[in-house]
N, C-alpha and C positions, 0 to 999 in steps of 0.2 A: 711724797704726795699725801695730802691730808685725808683723802677719802678714796675709796675704791669705786670703780665704775658701776653705775646702776645697770642691772640686767633688765632690759626692756623686752618684754614678751609681746608679740603681736602676730597677727595673721598675715604672713607673707612680708615681703619687703615694703617699707614705706618710702615712697619717693620724696625728695625734698619739697617742702611746702604742703604736703598732705598730712592728715592727722592719723587716721587709721586706728584709733583707739575707741573701744566701747567703754561705758562707765564701769562695767565689771572688770575689764582688763586694767583700767586705770586704778581702780581701788586695790586690786591685787598688786599692781606695780608699786604703789605707794607703801603698802604693807610690807613689801619685800625690799624696800630701799635699804642699802647698806648703811650701817652705823657710821657716824662721823667721828674721826679721831680729833676730839676737841683741842687737846693740847697741841697736836701737830698743826692743826688749822690756825690756832692763835699764834704759834711761833712763826709760821710761814707768813702770815699777814704782817706781823711785827717786823720781820726781816725785810720784806719787800717795801714796807713803809719807810725804811731807813735808807733806801737807795738814793744816791745823789745823782743829779743829772747836770750836764754842762749847760752853759748859757744859751746856746743856739737851740738845744733840745728843750730847754725850759720855755723859751719863747714859742716854739712849735707846740708844746703841751698846753700853754696858756691859750693860744689861738684855738686849739682843738677843744679845750674846755668850754670856750664860748660857743663854738659851733654845735657842741653836744648839750648845751644848756636848755632846760625847760624853765624859762623865766616865769615865776609863779606868783600869783596873788590869790589867796584863798582866805579872805577875811570877811566877817559878817558886815563890815562897813564898806566893802567894795562898791564902787559906783561906775557908771559908764565912763565918766571923766577919768577915773583912775585907770581903767582898762585902756582907754585911748592913749594915755601917757605911757603905760607899760608897753603897749604895742610899738609906739614910736621908739622907745629905748631898745626894744627887741630887734628892730630893723637896723637902727643906727646906734649901737651902744655908746659910741663916742662921736658926736656930730662933727667934731673938729678933726677926726682922723678916719678917712675913708678906708684905710687898710684894715681896720678892725671889722671882723665878719659879723654877720647877723647871728642871732642865737638859733637854736633848733626849733623851738616852739614857745608859745605862750600858753600857760596852764591856768584855767579859770573855772568858775562855777558855770553850770549849764545856762542859767538865765542870761549871762553876759556873753555867750558864744556869738550871737548875731553882731554885737558890737565889734568883737575881735575879728570876726570873719570879714566884716566890712573894711576894717583898718588894714588887715594883712593881705587882702586880695592883690594878686600880682607880685607878691614878694615870695621869698623862699621860706619864710617863717610859717610853721604849721600851727593850727589851732588845736590845742589839747583841752579837753574838758573832763573834769571829774564827773562821775555819774554812778548810778547803781547804788544809791543810798550812802554815798560817801559821808563821813569816814567810817561808820560802823558796819555798813553792808547788811543790815538786819531788817530793812523794810520788806514788805511782801514782794515776792519775786516779780510778779507782773508789773508792779509799780517801778521796780528797779529797771526792768527791761524797757518799759515805756520811757523812762528818763534817758536811757541810752539812745533809743531811737530818736527822741526829740532833739538831743544834742547833735546827733549826726545830721538830722534834717536841717538844723539851724546853721550848719557849716563846720562842725568839728571834724578834723582829719584824724584825730586820735582820741581815745576815751580811756581814762584811768579809773578802773573799778577796784573794789576791795574784795579779797577773799572772805568768804563767810567763815570766820574763825570759830564761831559757835558750832557749826557743823563739823569743821575740820578737826578741832580739838576734842570733839566728842567721838571721833572715829567714824563719822558719817561721810566717808570719802566719796561715795557715789553721789550723794547730794551735792557736795561741794564741787565735784567735777561737772555735774549736769548744769549747775548754775553758771559756771564759767563758760561752758560750751554754749549755753543759751545766750549769754552775753556776747560771745564771739559772733554768733549768728545775727544778733540784734545790731551789731556794729556795721554789718554789710562790708563796704570797701574800706571803712576806717580801721585803723590799727587799734588793737586792744592791749592795754597794759594792765596787768593784774598785780595789785598791791598785796604783799603778804603780811605786812605789819609785823616785822620780825621781833619787835619789842614785846609782843604779846604771845609769841609762839613758844617761848620757854626753853628751847634747846636748839643746837645746830642740827640735830637729827630731824626735828620738826621743820626747821627752815628748809632742809634738803627735801623732805617729803612734800612740803607745800610747793616748792619749786617744781618738782617733778609732776605733781598733780596739775598745776597751772599750765605747764608747757604741754602736757598730754591733752589738755582740754582745748588747746588752740591759741593760747595767749601769744601775742607777737612780742611782748616784753614781760619780764617779771621785775617787780619793783619792790624795794626794801620797805618803804614806810609811807604813811600819809603825811607825816610832818606835824601831826596833831598830838603826838605823845612826847613825853620827856625823852624817851629813847627812840632815836631815829636810826639812820644808817650807821653801821659800824664796819670797820675794815674786815673783821673775821666773818660777819654775817654776809657781807657782799662777796667775799672770797668763796664762801660756801655756795652761794647762788651761782657765781661764775663757774665753779667746778661742776655744778649740776647742769648748767647750760652747755658746757664743754662735753660732758659725757652724753647728754641727750643728743647733741649734734653727731657725735661719733656713732651712736647707735641708730639714729634715724635719718641722718643727713639733713635735718631741719635746723636752721639757725634761729635762735631766739635771743632777742636783745635783753639787756640788763639796764635797769634804771636805779640809781641810788638817790635817795632823798631824805631829808630830815636832819637838820643840824650841820649842813655843809655850808660854811660861811667864809672859809679862807682858801686862798689859792693853793696853799700847801696841801690841804685836804684833797682838793680836786686832783692835784698831780699824783697823790698817793693812790687814789682810785684808778687813775689812768695806768699807773705802773702795774697794779694788780690785774687790770684788764689785759694789758699787753702780755704779761707773763703767763696768764692763765688761758686766755682765748685767742691771743695772737693778733696780728695786724688786721685781719678781716673784720674784727669788731671795733676797730679804732675809728669810728665815725658816727654821725648822728642816726644813721639807719639802724644801728645795733647797740648804741650806748647813749644814755642820757644822764644828766645830773639835774635833779630838781632843786631849785633854790630861789629864794627871793632877794637875798642880800649878797650873794657870792659875786655877782657880776662886777660891782664896783671895786671889790678887792682885786679881782683879776685885772681890771683896767689899771689900777694903781701899780700892780706888779709888773705889767707890761711896760708902763712908763718908766718904772725904776730900772728895769733891765736895759731899756733903750738909752736912758739919759744918765743913769747913775744916781738919780735922786727921786724921792717919792713925791708924787702930787698929793695934796691934801684931799680928804674925802669930799670936801665941799666943791672941789674942781669938777666932779662928775654929778650928773643929775641923780636925784633920789629915785625917780621912777622912769 
């Protein structure tokens, strides 16, 4: 095992779904988080990534990858028309094949949430919005919280915010905790995903500390990356987060989801993350309620792989819609 269990101190037992942490407790918890065996973590991630799976299991995994996908468009040139097209693809990824499931969610900017909410009403696809000063997370707190509330009012089922890395990396754990907790409250009934931006944290120790902090503050998911840096999700960083989620569940009884995002473009990568997930967190996490893959171009590759597994030949990329 690459890491040892985090010792979570709290006042009394914490029932599943409850938080039970004060900012002071959370800051102490993060400061006492066990060091990560970086070599062991990377070796385990590399070993699991080499696992081969049989054809039927591969088809099941590709189907699951679609159901767990947050189909994402976060470009400055995004328009209502593009979001309409993305939503249509999210609901029916391959219009010629009704056996292909819908994706888990569509992830967009707050301004376009009403468009997505209208298009996805009555479907199983959820509306996810980035908010809270994405991607830096350094706007004034009240401005960030207002953006979260507005996204939820506009129809967002899920909100992806970013950890205040400036506070976290400066050791201001209490501030980072309180900002996530305030964001959780601003979400109301919507789910909160907290992006750690692992490419800026500098070490696996920091990734684990940030994971623990975000979970203790009430995040429903912890997420690897914004997708706006050259370094996005990596297998070792994702494994580090999954182990933190596993230990947090063992200590508190609370299940926290994991979302990987940033640079995941091929089916092979998606399957590797699913193997990590199964081996670390088990079958309970193998679904869109507790696992997501954020991607903008992955879906077409998964569709091509499914066609190849079924027919023995690849369909060209032009066979599937771009959006």
